[in-house]
N, C-alpha and C positions, 0 to 999 in steps of 0.2 A: 504494499499499500504506500502511495506517494505521500511525502510530507506536503502539507498545504500551507502556502505562504500568502498572507494578506498584504496587499500593497496599496498605497494611496494613488489615485488617478491624478493627483495634483502635482505640486512643485517637487516632491521627492521622487517622482517616478523615474526621471532621467538619471538621477544619481544612483537609484536602486538598480536600474538596468546595467549601468556602467560597472557597478560593483560586482554584480552577479557574473557578468561576462569576464571581468578580470579574474574572478575566483574560479573560472573554468566551469561554471554552472550553466545549465540550459536556461534559456529565457525565451518567452514568446516573441515571435517576430511580427508583431503588429497585426493580430488577427481581428481587425475591424473593431466592432463594438462589443465583442464577446467579453463577459465579465468573469467567466471561469474558463481558464485555459490550461491545458496540460503541456508541459515541456520537459522532455527527458524524464528524469525520475522525480520531478516536482510538479505540483499543481498550484496555479496562481489564482487568487481572487483579487479583482481590481474594484476597490470601493472608495468611498469618500474618506478624506483623511481622519475625520473624527470618529469614523466607524471602525477603523483598523483595530484599535485596542479591544473593542467590543467583540469582534469576530474571534480574536485570539483568546480573550478572557473566557468566553463561553465554549471554546473548544471546536468551533467550526473551522478555524485555522490553527495549525500547530505553532506557527511563527508569524511574525509580521515586521514590517518596517514602519515606524511612526516617529514623528518629531517629539522631542521632550516637551514642547509646549502643549501638544495634544495629550500626552500622558499626564501632565500636571492638571490639565483641565478636566479630563475624564475620570481621573483617579482609578483607573482600571487595575484590577488585581492580576498583574502579570509579572513574569520575571523579565529582567532587563540586563542581559549578560554583556551587551556590547554597545559602545558608542562608535557608530560607523564613520564619524568624522566629516560627513558632508551635510549640506542643508543648514549651515550655521546661520543663526539669526538671533534676535533678541525680542522679548515681549516687553514693551515699554508703555509708560503713561506719557501721553502727549496732549498738549493744550495749545490754544491759539498763540502764535508767535508774537512777541512784543508785549504780551500781557502776562504779568506775574501770576502763577497758579498758586493761590493761597486759599484752600478750601476752608470754609467757615465751619468750625466744629459745632456751632449751634444750628446749622442748617444741613440739609441733605444734598450732597453733591451727586449730580447725575453723570453717569459714566456709560458710554456706548462701547460695546465690545462683543466679539464672538466668543471671548473667553470670560463668560459670566462668573464662573466659580473662582477662577484665578484672580480676576479683578476684585471681587467682593472680599476674598481672603486677604489680598494685598492691602486694601484700605482698612480692613478690620484690624490688622496688626498695628496700624498707625492710629487706631482709635477714632477713625472717621466713619460716619454713617454714609453709605452711598446707595443710590438707586441705580441698578445696572439695567441698561436698555440693551437687550440682546439683538445684534444685527448679524446677518450672515455674510455681508460684504459691503464694500464702499463705506467702511467705517469712518474714513477720513473726512467725509463731508458733514458728519453729524454735528460738530461744534459750530460750523459756519452757518448751518441752517437752524440753529437754536435748539437742537434735539438734546444736546448734552453739554456739560461744562468741560469735559475732557474725554479722551478715548484711551482704551488699552488695546494695543494692536501689535502685530509682529512686524519687525522691520529688519531689513538686511543692510541697505546703504543709507536709509533715511531720505532718499530722494523723493519718494511719494509724499512723505510728511511735508517736506519743504515746498513741494508743488501745490499743496493744499494749505499753505501758511500755518503749519503746525510746527511746534518745537518739542523735542524730548524733554520730559521733566525728570524721570528716573526709570531705571531698569527694574522690571518685575522678575524676569527670569532669563537665563541664557538657554539657548536651544540648539540641538543638532539631531540628526537622524539616529535612532536607536533600533537595534534588533531586539524584539520582544518575543517571549515564549510562553505558551500556555503551561501552567504549572503541572497538570496531569501529563501532558505530552513529554515534558522534560524528564519525568520519571519512567513513563511507559515506553518511550522511544528514545532513551537516553543516548544510545550510540549514534543514531541518525541525527539527532539534534546537535550533539556535540561535534559531529563531523561537519555539519553546516556552519556552526559557530567558528570552528577552527579555520575553515576555508575563507569565510568572510573576514575574519580577523586578519589573516595573512594578506588578503587583498586590499584591506583598508589601511594598511601601513604605508 
């Protein structure tokens, strides 16, 4: 029976493909819109980034590749044996440029983000009450349209923030692609899983 690997259809896909090929592992050759594809001794599931940890946690997939940002947000109960070293970015708080971001502890700050849990936890640690407005995309326009006082979003270069007149306030978390493993699969299929980990670890150096 093949190991099943859950991969994001988003920003980590190109890096995942490059890594698997460097490791000498089979990888699908662009089979159109198919979401479940067998390649060599592996089977791949192509899903949304936030769903990768769920498929792995519940055992639909044995392993997966997910960003640390996604793992922090979902809180999935999975093993995380390997930092794969690509997809590096940061989750940051950003607010309108040229305006000091000074939340009023007596009032509720409104935060727009796809990282609702991560954002709420970050501000709670600072003793600030926030109302998180969950958005799936285009978070950068939220402050300019009056929807939020600030945003919590992922950045790589900061260019998109600058283009939308936003400035970084602080870093919430550092992120990169991680190999994750289902706990039961790690024990039941230890040799296969450890073989995959070893190959990916060598290829990621």
